[in-house]
C-alpha positions in Angstrom: -19.5 -13.8 -23.7 -19.5 -12.2 -27.2 -16.1 -13.7 -28.0 -17.4 -17.1 -27.0 -20.5 -16.7 -29.2 -18.5 -15.6 -32.1 -16.0 -18.4 -31.7 -18.8 -20.9 -31.6 -20.5 -19.5 -34.7 -17.3 -19.1 -36.7 -16.0 -22.6 -36.1 -19.3 -24.5 -35.9 -18.5 -25.8 -32.4 -21.5 -24.6 -30.4 -22.1 -27.9 -28.6 -18.5 -28.7 -27.9 -17.7 -25.2 -26.7 -20.8 -25.1 -24.5 -19.9 -28.4 -22.9 -16.3 -27.3 -22.3 -17.3 -24.0 -20.7 -20.0 -25.6 -18.6 -17.3 -28.1 -17.4 -15.0 -25.3 -16.4 -17.9 -23.6 -14.5 -18.8 -26.9 -12.8 -15.2 -27.4 -11.6 -15.0 -23.7 -10.5 -12.1 -23.2 -12.9 -11.5 -19.8 -14.4 -12.8 -19.1 -17.9 -9.8 -17.9 -19.9 -11.1 -16.7 -23.3 -7.6 -16.6 -24.8 -6.9 -20.3 -23.9 -10.4 -21.3 -25.1 -9.8 -19.5 -28.4 -6.5 -21.4 -28.9 -8.3 -24.7 -28.2 -11.3 -24.2 -30.5 -9.9 -21.8 -33.2 -8.4 -24.4 -35.5 -9.0 -22.6 -38.8 -7.7 -19.1 -38.2 -4.7 -19.0 -35.9 -4.3 -15.7 -34.0 -2.4 -12.9 -35.5 1.1 -12.3 -34.2 1.9 -9.3 -32.0 3.6 -6.7 -34.1 5.6 -4.1 -32.2 4.7 -0.6 -33.3 6.7 2.6 -32.9 4.7 5.7 -32.0 6.5 8.6 -33.8 6.8 12.0 -32.3 4.1 14.4 -33.4 6.7 17.1 -34.0 7.9 15.1 -37.0 4.9 16.4 -38.9 6.3 19.9 -38.7 8.8 18.9 -41.4 5.9 18.2 -43.8 4.4 21.7 -43.4 6.6 23.9 -45.6 
């Protein structure tokens, strides 16, 4: 719910978003927030997934000398 509210506020699409979500509910369709954000978030595309490497904590031992 918070993501829907933020999306509506950030993109000035309160009415259109409300109508869309109510339509999904009326048709008993699932509300997929990720798909809704793609549909209504025209100004700020989502950030890409960046793979991260979690280093071994033992590597810090080399710094303590």
